[in-house]
C-alpha positions, 0 to 999 in steps of 0.5 A: 500500500502506498501510505505504508510505503510512504511511512517507511520512507518518510519516518524511517519506520517499519510498518510491520512492527507497528500496531494499529494505533501506532500506524494511525498516529504515524499516518496522521502526522506524516501524510495529509490526504485531500479528496475529490469529494472533500470528505468533510463532516457536515455537522461540524464547522469549518475549523472543527473539520480542520481540527479533526485529524488532531484528535488521532494524535497526542496534540493538546486541545489548546494547541489544536485550535491554533494549528487549525487557525494557521492551516486556514490562514495558509489556504487563504480562506476568509476568517468570517467563514471559519465558523460556517457549516460545510453546507454554507461553502462553495466547492472551492471553499470546501476544497480549501478547507480539505487542504487545510485539514491535510496541512494541520499536522504539518505533514511531509507528504500530501496525497491529493486524489483528483483534488480539482475534479469537482471544481471550475477552471478558475478555482482549479487553478487557485488550488494548483497555485496553493499546491505549488506554493506548498511544494516550494515550501518543501512538501512532497505533493502526490497529485492524482489526476486524469487531466493531462493539462494539470500534469504540466504544473508538476515536476515529475509525471508518472503514468499508470495504466491498469495498475502498471507504470507505463512512463515516469518522466521529469518535467523540465518545463514546469508551468506556473499556475499563478501566471495561468490564473492571472490570465483567467477571468475573475469570479464575481463572488471571489472572496479570497481578497477579503482582509482577515478580521480579528478573532476571539474565543468563546466557550473554548471554540474560536469564533469570528466577528461576521459583522466586522467582516461585513463592514470590510466587504461593504467598504471594499464595494464602496471603494470600487 
């Protein structure tokens, strides 16, 4: 299995010598998973979904919230969305939450399975920009896709057919996702540029001042 092979490669651990609990913890700390269908829990808020992988580790709850905040900041999801339910988000926002959840344990490897498969073109490139940024920071990104265009933005391309490797090539001309994104028309409801607003603690769960975010948004509209 790929995840067990990665555990042995990244953590210098022998999976056969680990029990189920130890495997779960090593997997949670070393590998982040991003799925095409997001696999977010609808009953939890955004920040609670991001915190979820930490429940399988020894990270104290007091640190879980702060790690989740840092992960959400890394994917540039507007602060006033952090206490939303998943059903209140767009597809692109859901995928940002899913990537934040994969990042919360600061893994060395991220496995992304068709991470742009359910997204429109512009949102797909926003996600590619994020993955290229994460790769530049030193993380290994394993991106599974059926779209050959996306392969142009990776450093190495491995082609599989019927479970067998048919080619393994190094990309000498990696395209820049940020440049491609800049050439695409902007979405009318793009909220990525909204400034972050102050946060405060309430009953142990971090919540955010939607009213202040609304004021910021109205101010931006008046300036345009």
